[in-house]
PDB file with one MODEL, atoms N, CA, C and O in Angstrom:
MODEL        1
ATOM      1  N   MET A   1      -5.027  -3.207 -10.798  1.00  0.00           N
ATOM      2  CA  MET A   1      -4.864  -2.417 -10.265  1.00  0.00           C
ATOM      3  C   MET A   1      -5.544  -2.478  -8.688  1.00  0.00           C
ATOM      4  O   MET A   1      -6.746  -2.324  -8.471  1.00  0.00           O
ATOM      5  N   ILE A   2      -4.891  -2.641  -8.028  1.00  0.00           N
ATOM      6  CA  ILE A   2      -5.104  -2.182  -6.597  1.00  0.00           C
ATOM      7  C   ILE A   2      -5.272  -0.914  -5.802  1.00  0.00           C
ATOM      8  O   ILE A   2      -4.378  -0.156  -5.425  1.00  0.00           O
ATOM      9  N   ALA A   3      -6.576  -0.813  -5.609  1.00  0.00           N
ATOM     10  CA  ALA A   3      -6.938   0.441  -4.898  1.00  0.00           C
ATOM     11  C   ALA A   3      -7.379   0.226  -3.250  1.00  0.00           C
ATOM     12  O   ALA A   3      -8.234  -0.510  -2.756  1.00  0.00           O
ATOM     13  N   LEU A   4      -6.343   1.266  -2.568  1.00  0.00           N
ATOM     14  CA  LEU A   4      -6.503   0.718  -1.194  1.00  0.00           C
ATOM     15  C   LEU A   4      -7.056   2.215  -0.415  1.00  0.00           C
ATOM     16  O   LEU A   4      -6.735   3.229  -1.035  1.00  0.00           O
ATOM     17  N   GLN A   5      -7.950   2.460   1.038  1.00  0.00           N
ATOM     18  CA  GLN A   5      -8.365   3.438   1.539  1.00  0.00           C
ATOM     19  C   GLN A   5      -7.339   2.817   2.919  1.00  0.00           C
ATOM     20  O   GLN A   5      -7.489   1.714   3.444  1.00  0.00           O
ATOM     21  N   VAL A   6      -6.409   3.742   3.263  1.00  0.00           N
ATOM     22  CA  VAL A   6      -5.716   3.570   4.449  1.00  0.00           C
ATOM     23  C   VAL A   6      -5.680   4.514   5.460  1.00  0.00           C
ATOM     24  O   VAL A   6      -4.598   5.085   5.593  1.00  0.00           O
ATOM     25  N   ASP A   7      -6.670   4.862   6.285  1.00  0.00           N
ATOM     26  CA  ASP A   7      -7.029   6.023   6.819  1.00  0.00           C
ATOM     27  C   ASP A   7      -6.121   6.020   8.134  1.00  0.00           C
ATOM     28  O   ASP A   7      -6.624   7.005   8.675  1.00  0.00           O
ATOM     29  N   ASP A   8      -5.274   5.655   8.893  1.00  0.00           N
ATOM     30  CA  ASP A   8      -4.214   5.727   9.753  1.00  0.00           C
ATOM     31  C   ASP A   8      -3.376   5.995   9.231  1.00  0.00           C
ATOM     32  O   ASP A   8      -2.406   5.783   9.958  1.00  0.00           O
ATOM     33  N   MET A   9      -2.848   6.689   7.556  1.00  0.00           N
ATOM     34  CA  MET A   9      -1.653   6.561   7.144  1.00  0.00           C
ATOM     35  C   MET A   9      -1.900   8.471   7.486  1.00  0.00           C
ATOM     36  O   MET A   9      -3.039   8.911   7.332  1.00  0.00           O
ATOM     37  N   SER A  10      -1.156   9.106   7.777  1.00  0.00           N
ATOM     38  CA  SER A  10      -0.744  10.531   8.155  1.00  0.00           C
ATOM     39  C   SER A  10       0.385  10.909   8.138  1.00  0.00           C
ATOM     40  O   SER A  10       0.548  11.892   8.861  1.00  0.00           O
ATOM     41  N   CYS A  11       1.391  10.519   7.553  1.00  0.00           N
ATOM     42  CA  CYS A  11       2.361  11.239   7.336  1.00  0.00           C
ATOM     43  C   CYS A  11       3.260  11.008   6.046  1.00  0.00           C
ATOM     44  O   CYS A  11       2.869  10.277   5.136  1.00  0.00           O
ATOM     45  N   ASN A  12       4.484  11.666   6.013  1.00  0.00           N
ATOM     46  CA  ASN A  12       5.030  11.178   4.968  1.00  0.00           C
ATOM     47  C   ASN A  12       6.211  10.133   5.321  1.00  0.00           C
ATOM     48  O   ASN A  12       6.910   9.851   4.347  1.00  0.00           O
ATOM     49  N   HIS A  13       6.521   9.573   6.410  1.00  0.00           N
ATOM     50  CA  HIS A  13       6.911   8.369   7.166  1.00  0.00           C
ATOM     51  C   HIS A  13       5.571   7.113   6.926  1.00  0.00           C
ATOM     52  O   HIS A  13       5.684   5.901   6.740  1.00  0.00           O
ATOM     53  N   CYS A  14       4.739   7.689   6.991  1.00  0.00           N
ATOM     54  CA  CYS A  14       3.731   6.434   7.140  1.00  0.00           C
ATOM     55  C   CYS A  14       3.981   6.096   5.162  1.00  0.00           C
ATOM     56  O   CYS A  14       4.273   4.957   4.798  1.00  0.00           O
ATOM     57  N   VAL A  15       3.842   7.025   4.325  1.00  0.00           N
ATOM     58  CA  VAL A  15       3.691   6.930   3.203  1.00  0.00           C
ATOM     59  C   VAL A  15       5.063   6.246   2.818  1.00  0.00           C
ATOM     60  O   VAL A  15       4.794   5.368   1.997  1.00  0.00           O
ATOM     61  N   GLY A  16       6.269   6.278   3.040  1.00  0.00           N
ATOM     62  CA  GLY A  16       7.379   5.688   3.194  1.00  0.00           C
ATOM     63  C   GLY A  16       7.616   4.383   3.445  1.00  0.00           C
ATOM     64  O   GLY A  16       8.244   3.613   2.718  1.00  0.00           O
ATOM     65  N   ALA A  17       7.036   4.110   4.629  1.00  0.00           N
ATOM     66  CA  ALA A  17       6.684   2.691   5.090  1.00  0.00           C
ATOM     67  C   ALA A  17       6.153   1.870   4.444  1.00  0.00           C
ATOM     68  O   ALA A  17       6.667   0.756   4.349  1.00  0.00           O
ATOM     69  N   ILE A  18       4.929   2.185   3.789  1.00  0.00           N
ATOM     70  CA  ILE A  18       3.654   1.610   3.277  1.00  0.00           C
ATOM     71  C   ILE A  18       4.208   0.605   1.506  1.00  0.00           C
ATOM     72  O   ILE A  18       3.933  -0.449   0.934  1.00  0.00           O
ATOM     73  N   THR A  19       5.365   2.183   1.245  1.00  0.00           N
ATOM     74  CA  THR A  19       5.838   1.900  -0.233  1.00  0.00           C
ATOM     75  C   THR A  19       7.107   0.823  -0.146  1.00  0.00           C
ATOM     76  O   THR A  19       7.263   0.140  -1.158  1.00  0.00           O
ATOM     77  N   ARG A  20       7.992   0.612   0.916  1.00  0.00           N
ATOM     78  CA  ARG A  20       8.758  -0.066   1.705  1.00  0.00           C
ATOM     79  C   ARG A  20       8.075  -1.368   1.687  1.00  0.00           C
ATOM     80  O   ARG A  20       8.583  -2.190   0.924  1.00  0.00           O
ATOM     81  N   ALA A  21       7.019  -1.753   2.364  1.00  0.00           N
ATOM     82  CA  ALA A  21       6.336  -3.374   2.436  1.00  0.00           C
ATOM     83  C   ALA A  21       5.661  -3.562   1.265  1.00  0.00           C
ATOM     84  O   ALA A  21       5.384  -4.739   1.034  1.00  0.00           O
ATOM     85  N   VAL A  22       5.254  -2.618   0.317  1.00  0.00           N
ATOM     86  CA  VAL A  22       4.843  -3.378  -1.065  1.00  0.00           C
ATOM     87  C   VAL A  22       5.562  -3.689  -2.005  1.00  0.00           C
ATOM     88  O   VAL A  22       5.250  -4.377  -2.977  1.00  0.00           O
ATOM     89  N   LYS A  23       7.175  -2.904  -1.627  1.00  0.00           N
ATOM     90  CA  LYS A  23       8.724  -2.989  -2.432  1.00  0.00           C
ATOM     91  C   LYS A  23       8.750  -4.354  -2.141  1.00  0.00           C
ATOM     92  O   LYS A  23       8.835  -5.178  -3.052  1.00  0.00           O
ATOM     93  N   GLU A  24       8.675  -4.733  -0.782  1.00  0.00           N
ATOM     94  CA  GLU A  24       9.499  -6.003  -0.117  1.00  0.00           C
ATOM     95  C   GLU A  24       8.616  -7.082  -1.116  1.00  0.00           C
ATOM     96  O   GLU A  24       9.334  -7.759  -1.852  1.00  0.00           O
ATOM     97  N   VAL A  25       7.085  -7.327  -1.230  1.00  0.00           N
ATOM     98  CA  VAL A  25       6.743  -8.349  -1.793  1.00  0.00           C
ATOM     99  C   VAL A  25       6.885  -8.652  -3.277  1.00  0.00           C
ATOM    100  O   VAL A  25       7.017  -9.816  -3.658  1.00  0.00           O
ATOM    101  N   ASP A  26       6.854  -7.330  -4.363  1.00  0.00           N
ATOM    102  CA  ASP A  26       7.108  -7.056  -5.448  1.00  0.00           C
ATOM    103  C   ASP A  26       7.316  -5.537  -5.720  1.00  0.00           C
ATOM    104  O   ASP A  26       6.658  -4.497  -5.728  1.00  0.00           O
ATOM    105  N   ALA A  27       8.929  -6.090  -5.997  1.00  0.00           N
ATOM    106  CA  ALA A  27      10.263  -4.793  -6.233  1.00  0.00           C
ATOM    107  C   ALA A  27       9.497  -4.251  -7.225  1.00  0.00           C
ATOM    108  O   ALA A  27       8.870  -3.226  -6.960  1.00  0.00           O
ATOM    109  N   ASP A  28       9.423  -4.727  -8.301  1.00  0.00           N
ATOM    110  CA  ASP A  28       8.285  -3.844  -9.376  1.00  0.00           C
ATOM    111  C   ASP A  28       6.734  -3.605  -9.511  1.00  0.00           C
ATOM    112  O   ASP A  28       5.958  -3.811 -10.444  1.00  0.00           O
ATOM    113  N   ALA A  29       6.593  -3.187  -8.472  1.00  0.00           N
ATOM    114  CA  ALA A  29       4.868  -2.930  -8.448  1.00  0.00           C
ATOM    115  C   ALA A  29       5.166  -1.475  -8.583  1.00  0.00           C
ATOM    116  O   ALA A  29       6.119  -0.918  -8.037  1.00  0.00           O
ATOM    117  N   ASP A  30       4.241  -0.873  -9.385  1.00  0.00           N
ATOM    118  CA  ASP A  30       4.037   0.735  -9.133  1.00  0.00           C
ATOM    119  C   ASP A  30       3.194   1.205  -8.172  1.00  0.00           C
ATOM    120  O   ASP A  30       2.015   0.856  -8.099  1.00  0.00           O
ATOM    121  N   VAL A  31       3.756   2.026  -7.381  1.00  0.00           N
ATOM    122  CA  VAL A  31       2.770   2.468  -6.240  1.00  0.00           C
ATOM    123  C   VAL A  31       2.999   3.884  -6.347  1.00  0.00           C
ATOM    124  O   VAL A  31       3.996   4.604  -6.397  1.00  0.00           O
ATOM    125  N   ARG A  32       1.372   4.101  -6.373  1.00  0.00           N
ATOM    126  CA  ARG A  32       0.978   5.666  -6.085  1.00  0.00           C
ATOM    127  C   ARG A  32       0.296   5.917  -4.819  1.00  0.00           C
ATOM    128  O   ARG A  32      -0.660   5.195  -4.538  1.00  0.00           O
ATOM    129  N   ILE A  33       0.821   7.264  -3.651  1.00  0.00           N
ATOM    130  CA  ILE A  33       0.107   7.453  -2.493  1.00  0.00           C
ATOM    131  C   ILE A  33      -0.496   8.825  -2.522  1.00  0.00           C
ATOM    132  O   ILE A  33       0.303   9.620  -3.017  1.00  0.00           O
ATOM    133  N   ASP A  34      -1.512   9.323  -2.200  1.00  0.00           N
ATOM    134  CA  ASP A  34      -2.164  10.406  -2.236  1.00  0.00           C
ATOM    135  C   ASP A  34      -2.171  10.493  -0.949  1.00  0.00           C
ATOM    136  O   ASP A  34      -3.321  10.301  -0.555  1.00  0.00           O
ATOM    137  N   LEU A  35      -1.433  10.694  -0.075  1.00  0.00           N
ATOM    138  CA  LEU A  35      -2.052  11.178   1.534  1.00  0.00           C
ATOM    139  C   LEU A  35      -2.981  11.761   2.129  1.00  0.00           C
ATOM    140  O   LEU A  35      -3.460  11.402   3.205  1.00  0.00           O
ATOM    141  N   ASP A  36      -3.427  13.038   1.251  1.00  0.00           N
ATOM    142  CA  ASP A  36      -4.408  13.776   1.245  1.00  0.00           C
ATOM    143  C   ASP A  36      -6.104  13.033   1.553  1.00  0.00           C
ATOM    144  O   ASP A  36      -7.079  13.292   2.258  1.00  0.00           O
ATOM    145  N   THR A  37      -5.774  12.186   0.733  1.00  0.00           N
ATOM    146  CA  THR A  37      -7.125  11.324   0.510  1.00  0.00           C
ATOM    147  C   THR A  37      -6.992  10.077   1.017  1.00  0.00           C
ATOM    148  O   THR A  37      -7.857   9.204   0.948  1.00  0.00           O
ATOM    149  N   HIS A  38      -5.695   9.947   1.638  1.00  0.00           N
ATOM    150  CA  HIS A  38      -5.168   8.617   2.292  1.00  0.00           C
ATOM    151  C   HIS A  38      -5.647   7.109   1.481  1.00  0.00           C
ATOM    152  O   HIS A  38      -6.097   6.073   1.971  1.00  0.00           O
ATOM    153  N   ARG A  39      -5.321   7.500  -0.055  1.00  0.00           N
ATOM    154  CA  ARG A  39      -5.850   6.696  -1.166  1.00  0.00           C
ATOM    155  C   ARG A  39      -4.177   5.625  -1.184  1.00  0.00           C
ATOM    156  O   ARG A  39      -3.274   5.982  -0.427  1.00  0.00           O
ATOM    157  N   VAL A  40      -4.000   4.532  -1.988  1.00  0.00           N
ATOM    158  CA  VAL A  40      -2.859   3.739  -2.094  1.00  0.00           C
ATOM    159  C   VAL A  40      -2.745   3.184  -3.095  1.00  0.00           C
ATOM    160  O   VAL A  40      -2.551   1.982  -2.912  1.00  0.00           O
ATOM    161  N   GLU A  41      -2.775   3.553  -4.391  1.00  0.00           N
ATOM    162  CA  GLU A  41      -2.757   2.177  -5.749  1.00  0.00           C
ATOM    163  C   GLU A  41      -1.948   1.396  -5.785  1.00  0.00           C
ATOM    164  O   GLU A  41      -0.929   1.616  -5.130  1.00  0.00           O
ATOM    165  N   ILE A  42      -2.036   0.393  -6.414  1.00  0.00           N
ATOM    166  CA  ILE A  42      -0.598  -0.183  -6.525  1.00  0.00           C
ATOM    167  C   ILE A  42      -0.689  -1.185  -7.952  1.00  0.00           C
ATOM    168  O   ILE A  42      -0.787  -2.406  -7.832  1.00  0.00           O
ATOM    169  N   GLU A  43      -0.658  -0.726  -8.878  1.00  0.00           N
ATOM    170  CA  GLU A  43      -0.076  -1.791  -9.812  1.00  0.00           C
ATOM    171  C   GLU A  43       0.436  -2.705  -9.867  1.00  0.00           C
ATOM    172  O   GLU A  43       1.174  -2.502 -10.831  1.00  0.00           O
ATOM    173  N   PRO A  44       0.762  -4.293  -9.317  1.00  0.00           N
ATOM    174  CA  PRO A  44       1.769  -5.698  -8.891  1.00  0.00           C
ATOM    175  C   PRO A  44       2.001  -5.698 -10.313  1.00  0.00           C
ATOM    176  O   PRO A  44       1.367  -5.220 -11.254  1.00  0.00           O
ATOM    177  N   ARG A  45       3.061  -6.350 -10.230  1.00  0.00           N
ATOM    178  CA  ARG A  45       3.660  -7.087 -11.178  1.00  0.00           C
ATOM    179  C   ARG A  45       4.251  -8.571 -10.692  1.00  0.00           C
ATOM    180  O   ARG A  45       4.881  -9.476 -11.239  1.00  0.00           O
ATOM    181  N   ARG A  46       3.935  -8.428  -9.925  1.00  0.00           N
ATOM    182  CA  ARG A  46       4.567  -9.960  -9.228  1.00  0.00           C
ATOM    183  C   ARG A  46       3.496 -10.282  -8.180  1.00  0.00           C
ATOM    184  O   ARG A  46       2.655 -11.140  -8.447  1.00  0.00           O
ATOM    185  N   GLY A  47       3.482  -9.698  -7.104  1.00  0.00           N
ATOM    186  CA  GLY A  47       2.871  -9.794  -5.863  1.00  0.00           C
ATOM    187  C   GLY A  47       1.159  -9.925  -6.257  1.00  0.00           C
ATOM    188  O   GLY A  47       0.572  -9.217  -7.075  1.00  0.00           O
ATOM    189  N   SER A  48       0.454 -11.229  -5.288  1.00  0.00           N
ATOM    190  CA  SER A  48      -0.593 -10.900  -5.612  1.00  0.00           C
ATOM    191  C   SER A  48      -1.381  -9.813  -4.424  1.00  0.00           C
ATOM    192  O   SER A  48      -0.881  -9.103  -3.551  1.00  0.00           O
ATOM    193  N   ALA A  49      -2.552  -9.999  -4.755  1.00  0.00           N
ATOM    194  CA  ALA A  49      -3.365  -8.933  -3.734  1.00  0.00           C
ATOM    195  C   ALA A  49      -3.521  -8.995  -2.119  1.00  0.00           C
ATOM    196  O   ALA A  49      -3.339  -8.188  -1.207  1.00  0.00           O
ATOM    197  N   GLU A  50      -3.805  -9.892  -2.180  1.00  0.00           N
ATOM    198  CA  GLU A  50      -3.664 -10.716  -0.374  1.00  0.00           C
ATOM    199  C   GLU A  50      -2.043 -11.080   0.085  1.00  0.00           C
ATOM    200  O   GLU A  50      -1.920 -11.582   1.202  1.00  0.00           O
ATOM    201  N   ALA A  51      -1.002 -10.890  -0.589  1.00  0.00           N
ATOM    202  CA  ALA A  51       0.132 -10.925   0.266  1.00  0.00           C
ATOM    203  C   ALA A  51       0.263  -9.368   0.594  1.00  0.00           C
ATOM    204  O   ALA A  51       0.511  -9.025   1.750  1.00  0.00           O
ATOM    205  N   LEU A  52       0.090  -8.384  -0.467  1.00  0.00           N
ATOM    206  CA  LEU A  52       0.397  -6.910  -0.670  1.00  0.00           C
ATOM    207  C   LEU A  52      -0.610  -6.474   0.621  1.00  0.00           C
ATOM    208  O   LEU A  52      -0.039  -5.848   1.514  1.00  0.00           O
ATOM    209  N   LEU A  53      -1.773  -6.692   0.769  1.00  0.00           N
ATOM    210  CA  LEU A  53      -2.106  -6.606   1.925  1.00  0.00           C
ATOM    211  C   LEU A  53      -1.647  -6.744   2.987  1.00  0.00           C
ATOM    212  O   LEU A  53      -1.574  -5.897   3.878  1.00  0.00           O
ATOM    213  N   ALA A  54      -1.184  -8.158   3.004  1.00  0.00           N
ATOM    214  CA  ALA A  54      -0.476  -8.316   4.201  1.00  0.00           C
ATOM    215  C   ALA A  54       0.612  -7.988   4.713  1.00  0.00           C
ATOM    216  O   ALA A  54       0.895  -8.156   5.899  1.00  0.00           O
ATOM    217  N   ALA A  55       1.396  -7.441   3.790  1.00  0.00           N
ATOM    218  CA  ALA A  55       2.736  -6.539   4.046  1.00  0.00           C
ATOM    219  C   ALA A  55       2.554  -5.487   4.752  1.00  0.00           C
ATOM    220  O   ALA A  55       3.193  -5.197   5.763  1.00  0.00           O
ATOM    221  N   ILE A  56       1.310  -4.597   4.057  1.00  0.00           N
ATOM    222  CA  ILE A  56       0.675  -3.389   4.353  1.00  0.00           C
ATOM    223  C   ILE A  56       0.443  -3.370   5.906  1.00  0.00           C
ATOM    224  O   ILE A  56       0.969  -2.500   6.600  1.00  0.00           O
ATOM    225  N   ARG A  57      -0.515  -4.543   6.536  1.00  0.00           N
ATOM    226  CA  ARG A  57      -0.835  -4.704   7.458  1.00  0.00           C
ATOM    227  C   ARG A  57      -0.034  -5.006   8.534  1.00  0.00           C
ATOM    228  O   ARG A  57      -0.304  -4.771   9.712  1.00  0.00           O
ATOM    229  N   ASP A  58       1.216  -5.670   7.991  1.00  0.00           N
ATOM    230  CA  ASP A  58       2.201  -6.294   9.006  1.00  0.00           C
ATOM    231  C   ASP A  58       3.277  -5.051   9.112  1.00  0.00           C
ATOM    232  O   ASP A  58       4.266  -5.055   9.846  1.00  0.00           O
ATOM    233  N   ALA A  59       2.831  -3.856   8.121  1.00  0.00           N
ATOM    234  CA  ALA A  59       3.850  -2.697   8.637  1.00  0.00           C
ATOM    235  C   ALA A  59       3.085  -2.078   9.539  1.00  0.00           C
ATOM    236  O   ALA A  59       3.816  -1.252  10.086  1.00  0.00           O
ATOM    237  N   GLY A  60       1.651  -2.010  10.144  1.00  0.00           N
ATOM    238  CA  GLY A  60       0.956  -1.333  11.173  1.00  0.00           C
ATOM    239  C   GLY A  60       0.210  -0.470  10.778  1.00  0.00           C
ATOM    240  O   GLY A  60      -0.077   0.576  11.360  1.00  0.00           O
ATOM    241  N   TYR A  61      -0.146  -0.832   9.790  1.00  0.00           N
ATOM    242  CA  TYR A  61      -1.386  -0.090   8.657  1.00  0.00           C
ATOM    243  C   TYR A  61      -2.300  -0.768   8.562  1.00  0.00           C
ATOM    244  O   TYR A  61      -2.176  -1.983   8.709  1.00  0.00           O
ATOM    245  N   THR A  62      -4.149   0.118   8.138  1.00  0.00           N
ATOM    246  CA  THR A  62      -5.213  -1.147   8.089  1.00  0.00           C
ATOM    247  C   THR A  62      -5.732  -0.575   6.562  1.00  0.00           C
ATOM    248  O   THR A  62      -6.460   0.373   6.269  1.00  0.00           O
ATOM    249  N   PRO A  63      -5.236  -1.282   5.981  1.00  0.00           N
ATOM    250  CA  PRO A  63      -5.818  -1.087   4.542  1.00  0.00           C
ATOM    251  C   PRO A  63      -7.206  -2.010   3.934  1.00  0.00           C
ATOM    252  O   PRO A  63      -7.500  -3.204   3.897  1.00  0.00           O
ATOM    253  N   LEU A  64      -7.709  -1.005   3.592  1.00  0.00           N
ATOM    254  CA  LEU A  64      -9.580  -1.168   2.925  1.00  0.00           C
ATOM    255  C   LEU A  64      -9.358  -1.529   1.384  1.00  0.00           C
ATOM    256  O   LEU A  64      -9.304  -0.587   0.594  1.00  0.00           O
ATOM    257  N   GLN A  65      -9.266  -2.440   1.053  1.00  0.00           N
ATOM    258  CA  GLN A  65      -9.801  -2.488  -0.420  1.00  0.00           C
ATOM    259  C   GLN A  65     -10.926  -2.079  -1.282  1.00  0.00           C
ATOM    260  O   GLN A  65     -11.913  -2.809  -1.367  1.00  0.00           O
ATOM    261  N   ILE A  66     -10.860  -1.102  -1.849  1.00  0.00           N
ATOM    262  CA  ILE A  66     -11.969  -0.250  -2.605  1.00  0.00           C
ATOM    263  C   ILE A  66     -12.090  -0.296  -4.163  1.00  0.00           C
ATOM    264  O   ILE A  66     -11.041  -0.176  -4.795  1.00  0.00           O
ATOM    265  N   ALA A  67     -12.849  -0.401  -4.606  1.00  0.00           N
ATOM    266  CA  ALA A  67     -13.420  -0.895  -6.030  1.00  0.00           C
ATOM    267  C   ALA A  67     -13.125   0.562  -6.988  1.00  0.00           C
ATOM    268  O   ALA A  67     -13.435   0.591  -8.179  1.00  0.00           O
TER     269      ALA A  67
ENDMDL
END
């Protein structure tokens, strides 16, 4: 699992944009997002962590990988 902190995610539109960005890289990824804590958890099926982080950055967000 890839755990991320995305502090500049502030609304449900952001949640949708991040989910779409991840799914464009890995359509079968399991994406769990907690808007209140700004935490994104991704269980990738095909996409690498680097590709997923790049997709989220390209969507306009600043993901920080956490342990």
